[in-house]
C-alpha positions in Angstrom: 0.3 0.9 27.3 3.3 1.7 25.2 5.7 4.6 25.1 6.4 6.6 22.0 9.7 4.8 21.6 8.1 1.4 21.8 5.4 2.4 19.2 8.1 3.9 17.0 9.9 0.5 16.9 6.7 -1.5 16.5 5.7 0.4 13.4 9.1 1.4 12.2 8.0 5.1 12.3 10.1 8.0 13.4 9.2 9.4 16.8 8.7 12.8 15.0 6.0 11.2 12.9 4.1 10.0 15.9 4.4 13.4 17.5 3.1 15.0 14.3 0.1 12.6 14.3 -0.6 13.6 17.9 -0.3 17.3 17.0 -2.7 16.8 14.1 -5.3 15.4 16.5 -5.2 11.7 15.5 -5.0 10.6 19.1 -7.7 12.5 21.0 -7.6 10.2 24.0 -3.9 9.7 24.2 -2.9 9.4 27.9 0.0 11.6 29.2 1.9 11.5 32.4 4.0 14.5 32.5 5.6 14.9 29.1 5.4 11.1 28.4 2.8 9.9 25.9 1.3 6.4 26.5 -0.3 4.7 23.6 -3.2 2.3 24.1 -4.6 -0.3 21.7 -6.9 2.5 20.4 -4.0 4.6 19.3 -2.2 1.6 17.8 -5.3 0.9 15.7 -5.4 4.6 14.6 -1.8 4.3 13.5 -2.7 1.1 11.5 -5.5 3.0 9.8 -3.3 6.1 9.1 -0.5 4.1 7.6 -2.9 2.0 5.5 -4.6 5.1 4.1 -1.2 6.7 3.5 0.0 3.6 1.6 -3.2 3.7 -0.4 -2.3 7.2 -1.7 -4.4 9.3 0.6 -3.0 12.7 1.8 -2.8 13.6 5.5 -5.6 16.3 5.0 -7.9 13.5 3.8 -6.9 11.2 6.6 -7.8 14.0 9.0 -11.2 14.3 7.3 -11.7 10.6 8.0 -10.9 11.0 11.7 -13.3 14.0 11.8 -16.0 11.7 10.5 -15.1 9.1 13.1 -15.6 11.8 15.8 -19.1 12.6 14.3 -20.2 9.1 15.0 -22.7 6.9 13.1 -24.0 9.7 10.9 -20.8 9.5 8.9 -20.7 5.8 8.3 -21.6 6.3 4.7 -18.9 8.8 4.0 -16.3 6.6 5.7 -17.4 3.5 3.8 -17.2 5.5 0.5 -13.7 6.6 1.4 -12.6 3.0 1.9 -14.3 1.8 -1.2 -12.6 4.5 -3.3 -9.2 3.6 -1.8 -9.8 -0.1 -2.3 -10.6 0.5 -6.0 -7.4 2.6 -6.3 -5.3 -0.1 -4.7 -6.9 -2.8 -6.9 -6.0 -0.8 -9.9 -2.4 -0.4 -8.7 -2.2 -4.1 -8.0 -3.3 -4.9 -11.6 -0.7 -2.5 -13.0 2.0 -4.1 -10.8 0.9 -7.6 -12.0 1.3 -6.4 -15.6 4.8 -5.0 -14.7 5.8 -8.3 -12.9 4.6 -10.3 -15.9 6.7 -8.3 -18.3 9.7 -8.6 -16.0 9.3 -12.4 -15.8 8.8 -12.5 -19.6 12.0 -10.5 -20.2 14.0 -12.7 -17.8 12.9 -15.8 -19.8 13.5 -13.9 -23.0 17.1 -13.0 -22.2 17.8 -16.4 -20.6 16.7 -18.0 -23.8 18.6 -15.6 -26.0 21.8 -16.2 -24.0 21.3 -20.0 -24.3 20.5 -19.8 -28.0 23.2 -17.1 -28.7 20.6 -15.0 -30.5 16.9 -13.9 -30.5 15.8 -15.5 -33.7 14.0 -18.5 -32.1 12.2 -16.2 -29.7 11.2 -13.7 -32.4 9.8 -16.6 -34.4 7.5 -17.5 -31.5 6.2 -14.0 -31.0 3.5 -12.9 -30.5 1.4 -16.1 -29.9 3.5 -19.2 -30.2 5.4 -19.0 -27.0 5.5 -21.8 -24.4 2.2 -21.8 -22.5 3.4 -20.3 -19.2 5.5 -17.7 -21.0 2.7 -16.9 -23.4 0.5 -16.2 -20.3 3.1 -13.7 -19.0 3.4 -12.1 -22.4 -0.3 -11.7 -22.8 -0.7 -10.3 -19.3 2.1 -7.8 -19.9 0.6 -6.7 -23.2 -3.0 -6.1 -22.0 
């Protein structure tokens, strides 16, 4: 069992956020002794899921819907799976976009490193768009997809 302060530190979340999650009903079985909340492994897993879904772009109202489905039991497995499949696809798309961004950043680092070394961009421009060194060409191609 963990206090709210311990959980706050573990997940780097403000105590106010954990109180908000509790108020929103994300911890239906949260144990209390007086005014002190005690978080079990079940609540910790709920926090992991909430934070994962938030990072995936889901809004709190939709996360609440997920937890409602959990309360419904096995009849909502399909809806829950569909939610995770949709979020997975969105995150995969975001990763692809970030990979293109990273490739362009790496290409531009090489580009300007080479321009600085050469004193101009003439040699680089002569290699564009398809005569770059192999590893740089790959970055260029990825960034221009």
